[in-house]
C-alpha positions in Angstrom: 112.6 105.0 130.0 112.1 105.8 126.3 114.6 107.8 124.3 114.2 111.5 124.0 113.0 113.0 120.8 116.4 114.6 120.1 118.3 111.3 120.8 116.0 109.5 118.2 116.4 112.2 115.7 120.2 112.1 116.0 120.3 108.3 115.8 118.1 108.3 112.6 120.1 111.2 111.1 123.3 109.2 111.7 121.8 106.1 109.9 120.5 108.3 107.1 123.8 109.9 106.6 125.6 106.6 106.7 123.2 105.1 104.3 123.4 108.1 101.9 127.2 107.8 101.8 127.2 104.1 100.9 124.2 104.2 98.5 125.5 102.6 95.3 124.0 102.5 92.0 123.8 99.1 90.5 122.2 97.0 87.8 119.5 95.0 89.6 119.7 92.1 87.2 123.5 91.7 87.7 122.8 91.0 91.4 119.5 89.6 91.9 117.2 87.1 90.0 113.8 88.7 90.2 111.4 85.8 90.9 108.0 87.5 91.2 106.1 90.6 92.2 104.6 90.4 95.6 102.9 93.6 95.9 102.3 97.0 94.1 101.3 100.6 95.1 101.2 104.0 93.6 104.9 104.6 94.2 106.5 101.3 95.0 106.5 97.6 94.3 107.7 94.6 96.2 109.5 91.7 94.6 110.7 88.3 95.7 114.3 88.2 94.5 117.2 85.8 94.9 120.8 86.8 95.3 122.7 85.3 92.3 125.8 84.5 94.5 124.3 83.1 97.6 120.7 81.9 96.5 119.3 83.7 99.6 115.7 84.9 98.9 114.5 88.1 100.2 111.7 90.8 99.7 112.9 93.9 97.8 111.0 97.1 98.2 111.4 99.1 95.1 110.5 102.8 94.9 110.3 105.1 91.9 113.0 107.8 92.0 110.7 110.2 90.1 108.0 110.0 92.7 110.0 109.9 96.1 112.9 111.6 97.4 116.1 110.0 98.4 115.7 111.3 101.9 112.3 109.8 102.3 113.5 106.6 101.1 116.6 106.5 103.3 114.4 107.5 106.3 112.1 104.6 105.9 115.1 102.3 105.4 116.7 103.5 108.5 113.7 103.2 110.7 113.1 99.8 109.5 116.7 98.9 110.1 116.7 100.5 113.5 113.6 98.5 114.8 114.3 95.3 113.1 116.1 93.6 116.0 112.8 92.9 117.7 111.4 89.4 117.1 107.9 90.7 116.1 109.2 93.3 113.7 110.3 92.3 110.1 114.0 91.6 109.8 116.2 93.8 107.8 119.3 92.9 105.7 120.8 96.3 106.0 121.0 96.4 102.2 120.0 99.5 100.3 120.9 100.7 96.8 119.7 102.5 93.8 119.3 101.8 90.0 119.0 104.3 87.3 115.2 104.6 87.9 114.7 103.2 91.5 115.6 103.0 95.1 115.5 99.6 96.8 116.1 98.0 100.2 115.8 94.3 101.2 113.9 92.6 104.1 113.1 89.1 105.1 110.3 87.1 103.5 107.3 85.7 105.3 106.0 82.2 104.5 102.2 82.9 104.8 101.4 86.5 103.9 99.6 89.1 105.9 97.2 88.9 108.7 94.4 90.4 106.9 94.4 87.5 104.4 93.5 85.1 107.3 90.5 86.9 108.7 87.2 85.1 108.0 84.5 87.7 107.3 81.8 88.2 110.2 83.8 85.5 112.0 87.3 86.6 112.6 89.9 84.2 114.0 89.9 81.6 116.8 90.2 83.2 120.2 93.6 81.7 121.0 95.0 82.9 117.7 93.8 86.4 118.4 95.3 86.4 121.9 98.6 85.2 120.4 98.5 88.1 117.8 97.6 90.5 120.6 100.6 89.7 122.7 103.0 89.8 119.9 101.7 93.1 118.4 101.7 94.6 121.8 105.3 93.6 122.3 106.3 95.2 119.0 104.5 98.4 119.9 106.1 98.5 123.2 109.5 98.2 121.6 108.7 100.9 119.0 107.6 103.3 121.8 110.8 102.6 123.8 112.7 103.6 120.7 110.9 107.0 120.5 109.0 106.0 117.5 105.2 105.9 116.3 104.2 103.5 113.5 101.1 105.4 112.4 99.8 102.7 110.2 98.9 99.6 112.3 96.5 97.4 110.5 96.4 93.7 109.7 97.8 94.2 106.2 100.9 95.5 107.9 101.4 92.3 110.1 103.2 89.5 108.4 102.5 85.9 109.3 105.0 83.2 109.6 102.7 80.2 110.3 99.0 79.6 109.8 98.2 79.6 113.6 100.0 82.9 114.2 102.6 81.7 116.7 105.0 84.1 114.9 103.9 87.4 113.4 105.9 90.5 112.6 105.0 94.0 112.1 106.1 95.8 108.9 105.9 98.9 106.7 107.4 102.0 108.4 106.7 104.2 105.5 104.6 106.6 107.7 106.6 106.3 110.9 107.4 109.3 112.9 109.5 110.4 115.8 107.3 110.6 118.9 106.6 114.2 119.8 106.9 115.6 116.3 104.0 117.6 114.8 102.1 116.5 111.9 99.8 118.8 109.9 97.5 116.4 107.9 95.8 113.2 108.6 98.0 110.2 107.8 97.3 106.4 107.7 94.4 104.2 106.9 91.1 105.7 107.7 89.3 102.9 109.6 92.1 102.6 112.1 92.8 106.2 112.7 92.1 107.6 116.2 89.5 110.4 116.6 92.1 113.1 117.3 93.8 112.2 113.9 90.5 112.0 112.0 89.4 115.4 113.4 92.7 117.1 112.3 91.8 120.1 110.2 93.9 121.7 107.5 95.3 124.5 109.7 95.8 122.3 112.7 98.7 120.2 113.9 99.0 117.1 116.0 101.9 115.8 118.2 102.6 112.2 117.2 102.1 109.9 120.2 102.1 106.2 120.8 98.4 106.5 121.8 97.7 106.8 118.0 99.1 103.2 117.5 97.2 102.0 120.6 93.9 103.0 119.2 94.8 101.4 115.9 95.7 98.2 117.8 92.3 98.2 119.5 90.6 98.4 116.1 92.8 95.7 114.8 91.8 93.3 117.7 88.2 94.0 117.1 88.6 93.1 113.5 90.4 89.8 114.4 87.8 88.9 117.0 84.6 89.6 114.7 85.8 89.8 111.1 84.2 93.3 110.9 85.2 96.9 111.2 83.7 98.6 114.1 83.2 101.8 112.0 84.2 103.4 108.8 85.9 106.3 110.5 86.2 107.8 114.0 84.1 110.8 113.3 80.6 111.9 114.9 79.0 111.6 111.5 79.8 107.9 111.6 76.8 106.5 113.5 78.6 103.3 114.6 81.4 105.4 116.1 79.0 108.0 117.4 77.1 105.2 119.6 80.4 103.9 120.8 81.7 107.3 121.7 78.5 108.2 123.6 78.6 104.9 125.4 82.4 105.5 126.3 81.7 109.0 127.5 78.6 108.2 129.8 78.3 104.6 130.7 81.4 102.6 129.7 80.6 99.6 131.7 76.8 99.2 131.2 74.5 98.7 128.3 77.1 98.7 125.5 75.6 99.5 122.1 75.4 97.0 119.2 77.8 95.3 118.2 79.7 95.7 121.3 77.1 94.1 123.4 78.2 90.7 121.9 81.6 90.8 123.8 82.2 89.4 127.2 82.5 91.9 130.1 86.3 91.4 130.5 87.3 92.0 126.9 84.9 94.9 126.7 86.7 96.5 129.5 90.0 96.1 127.7 88.5 97.7 124.5 87.2 100.7 126.6 90.8 101.2 127.7 92.5 100.7 124.3 89.8 102.8 122.6 89.4 105.6 125.1 88.1 108.6 123.2 90.4 110.9 125.3 93.8 109.9 124.2 95.1 110.9 127.8 92.9 108.1 129.2 94.1 105.4 126.7 96.0 102.5 128.1 99.3 101.2 127.0 99.3 98.4 124.5 100.6 95.9 127.0 97.5 96.1 129.0 96.0 93.3 126.8 98.2 90.9 128.8 96.1 91.4 131.9 93.1 90.0 130.0 94.6 86.8 128.6 92.9 84.5 131.2 89.4 86.0 130.3 87.2 84.9 127.4 87.4 87.1 124.4 84.9 85.0 122.2 82.1 87.2 120.9 78.5 85.8 120.8 78.4 85.2 117.1 75.4 83.4 115.5 76.0 80.1 113.8 74.2 81.6 110.7 76.8 84.2 110.5 79.5 81.6 110.6 78.0 79.6 107.9 77.1 82.4 105.5 80.1 84.7 106.0 82.3 83.3 103.2 79.9 83.9 100.5 77.6 86.7 101.6 79.7 89.8 102.2 79.4 92.1 99.4 80.4 95.8 100.0 77.1 97.0 99.0 75.1 94.9 101.5 77.5 95.2 104.4 80.2 97.9 104.5 81.5 96.6 107.9 82.6 93.3 106.5 86.3 92.5 106.4 86.2 90.7 103.1 88.6 88.2 101.4 88.3 85.7 98.6 88.6 81.9 99.1 91.9 80.4 99.9 91.5 78.4 96.7 92.6 81.4 94.8 96.2 81.2 96.2 99.0 80.2 93.9 99.6 76.6 95.1 103.0 76.6 93.4 104.3 79.2 96.0 102.9 77.4 99.0 105.7 76.7 101.6 105.6 73.2 103.0 109.0 73.0 104.7 109.3 76.5 106.5 109.8 76.3 110.1 108.4 79.5 111.7 110.8 81.4 113.8 110.4 84.8 115.5 114.2 85.3 115.7 114.6 88.5 113.7 117.5 89.0 111.3 120.3 90.3 113.5 120.9 93.4 111.4 120.7 95.9 114.3 123.7 94.4 116.0 125.8 94.3 112.9 127.2 96.8 110.5 124.7 98.4 108.2 125.7 98.0 104.6 124.3 100.0 101.9 125.9 98.1 99.2 125.4 94.5 98.3 126.8 91.8 100.6 126.5 88.1 101.2 123.9 87.4 104.0 123.2 83.8 105.0 121.0 84.7 108.1 117.2 85.2 108.2 114.2 83.6 106.8 114.5 82.4 103.2 110.8 81.4 102.9 108.7 82.3 100.0 105.6 84.3 100.7 102.4 82.8 99.5 100.6 85.0 97.0 98.0 87.2 98.3 94.6 85.5 97.9 92.7 88.8 98.0 91.2 90.3 95.0 88.9 93.0 96.4 87.8 94.0 99.9 84.3 94.9 100.8 85.9 97.6 102.9 89.2 99.0 101.6 90.1 101.8 104.1 91.1 105.2 102.5 94.8 106.1 102.7 95.5 109.6 103.9 98.9 111.0 103.8 100.9 113.9 104.8 102.1 116.1 101.8 105.8 115.0 102.3 105.1 111.3 102.7 105.1 109.1 99.7 102.6 106.4 99.2 104.0 103.0 100.1 103.2 99.3 100.1 103.9 97.0 102.9 107.1 95.1 103.0 105.6 91.9 101.5 102.0 92.6 101.1 99.7 93.8 98.4 97.6 96.8 98.8 94.5 97.4 96.6 
């Protein structure tokens, strides 16, 4: 049974209060050696740093104090900490502090990067890899729901990878997360992954946050992983691809699926019709994907698409393409060759949370490979509530 809204709010308020009382101001260079920038956004940057005393490497998310509030910073830190005990959610060191100009908190590093960087345009990932990702993301979402939370920004960029075959992946970036059952008054998240009830939210309307929003985004993510394409730009009637899908769902969800859904096997098509139910009351739980693991998920992609996908995917010619640059653009000096992937999360949730610097020898010390992406053919629009700051993923680059 999931926690009540009030219980979750009290737990978070307790963590925020504790973190606020212990939030020390330090000189970053006195404690950490900054090795390189891993990601940058409008209000935050992420750096790979090394503790000068312990040599432990970690990801440090740094936010501009002029452009975000201390409470928003502490809330994201507290949510990340609260959820970090799950093996498929990024680990937290329980370290938060401020400098003269910034707030910062520390998380574990991933050795590969984010899931988006692995997707081959128009082709996606191998079926067994997609199934592994589905099972792990589903487990993370089930855990988040059990804690009374909703992520609200599920997408491949927010899934960190710990080995090339995705035996271990971890969900990250809780900057938009909300307590389940709370009302929001503006669209929030990445447009292509937003559920229709979120997309249709008008200025004067409100929407109660629910785990079905994450389930919808999860369904879109799985489609992207399988096909290397987005199913639509945004789940609104004016989007023809979505409109065809919605009409099929509403009238004949088991017969004559529209293109491109007609490429998928019947079993996985049934799975998608449950994850992407237009009526959120009819949407399945994320763990329903486990019922389809013995069925074929492989779509009927042509050999021509597989051959040409790497080089022929400009935005102007195909807006549905999930695009990335060649892996040859990676910084080879940052490639990890001796990292042993593990989905054992940093045990911060069972230890005392510290908002000052402390020596921590647990957790991954792997470097993250530099993000090979320069520009995406489709870079979904970010939509945010007025009181939520723009954020970057724990160790991924956006934009």
